[in-house]
N, C-alpha and C positions, 0 to 999 in steps of 0.2 A: 368154134371157128379157130384157126390158126393162123397167124400172120407170120411171114419171112420178111427177113431184112432184105431192103433192095440190093441188087447186083449189078455189078458193070462197071467200069470204069468212069463213066458219067456221073453216078452217084457218089463219087468220091471228089468231084470238081468243088472247090469252095462254094460256088452258086448254088448248086444242085444240093449240097450237104446243109447249108444254113438253111436253105427252103425246108427240108426235111426235119431239122432241129427244130424249126418253127413250130411245124405241125405235130413234132412228137410233143414239144412242150404243152402245146393246147391239149394234147390227149392226155398227157400227164396231168394236166389241172383237172380235166373232166374226170379222170379215174380218182384223184384224190377226193374231189367233191362227192363222187358217187359212194367212196368207202365211208365217206363222213355222213352221208344220207342213209346208209343202211343202218349204222349203229342207232338211228333213231326211228327205225321201223317197228311199229307195235307188233309183239307176237312173233318176232324173229328167232328170238332164243326160244327153245322148247322148256318147259318148266317141270316137265316130267313125261310119263309114258301118254298122258292124255293130250300132249302137244300144247300144253298152256291153258286148255279149256278149263273153266271154273267148275267146281264139284256141283253138282244139282243142275248143271245145264242140260240142253237137249243133247243126245248122242246122234252125231253125224258122222259114222264112221266114214263113209266115202268122201266127204268134204274135210275130215281130219287127216285122211291118208293123202289125199292132194295137195293140203297144205303142210303137211310133213315134208312130202318130196321138194316142193317149191322151197321151203326153208332150208332143206338141206343143199339144195342148188346153190340157193344165195349164199349159204355160209359157206360151202366149198370154194367158190368163186372169190367171195370176199379174202378167205385164206390164200389162195392162189395169188390173187392181186398184191396182197400183203408180201409175200415171199418174193414176187417179181420186182417188187418196188425197192425191198431191202438189197437183193442182188444188184439190181441196176445202180443202185446207190454206191455200193461197194465197187463194180466194175468203173464206174465213173471216177470216184476217187483213187481207185489204183491205178487208172491210165494216166490221171494227172500228176500222182507221183512218180510214176515210170517216166512219163515225158520230162518232168522237173528235173530227175535224177540225169536223165540223157542230155538235157540242155546244161546242166551243171559241167558234166564232162565235157561237152563240145566247149564252153566258155572256159573251161580251165580251173573252174573253182573246185573240182572234185576229180578224182580218178576213177576210171571204171572199175565197178566192184566194192566202192568204198560207201555206197548208198548216199553219195552226194554230200556227205559229212565233213 
C-alpha cells in the first residue's frame, strides 16, 4: 500500500498541520513498536536452507515455503521501515538546521551563505 502526503493549501494551515503531525506521531509510535515487536518473533530469521527447522523434524515443504515467503516479506518490510525512519529523521534534522540558519540571517546573527556561524 502506498501513501502520499496530503496536498492543497489547507493542509499547510497551522491547525491542519498540527493535527496531521499529531496523527503522524501516533503512526510513528506504532511503527516503532511494530519494529520492536518484530525482532522478538520466533523463527523470523532463517537459520539456513531449512528455514530454521530442526534436523530430524517432519518435512513439510509446503509449510516451509509459505513460512519462508512470509518471513521474507516481514524482513523486507522491516528493512524498508527502518530505511524510511532513518531518512525521515535526516529530513527533519535538515529542515530544522536550514530554518535555524534562515532565522539567524533574518535576525542579523549571520550572513546568508555562512552557515549561521
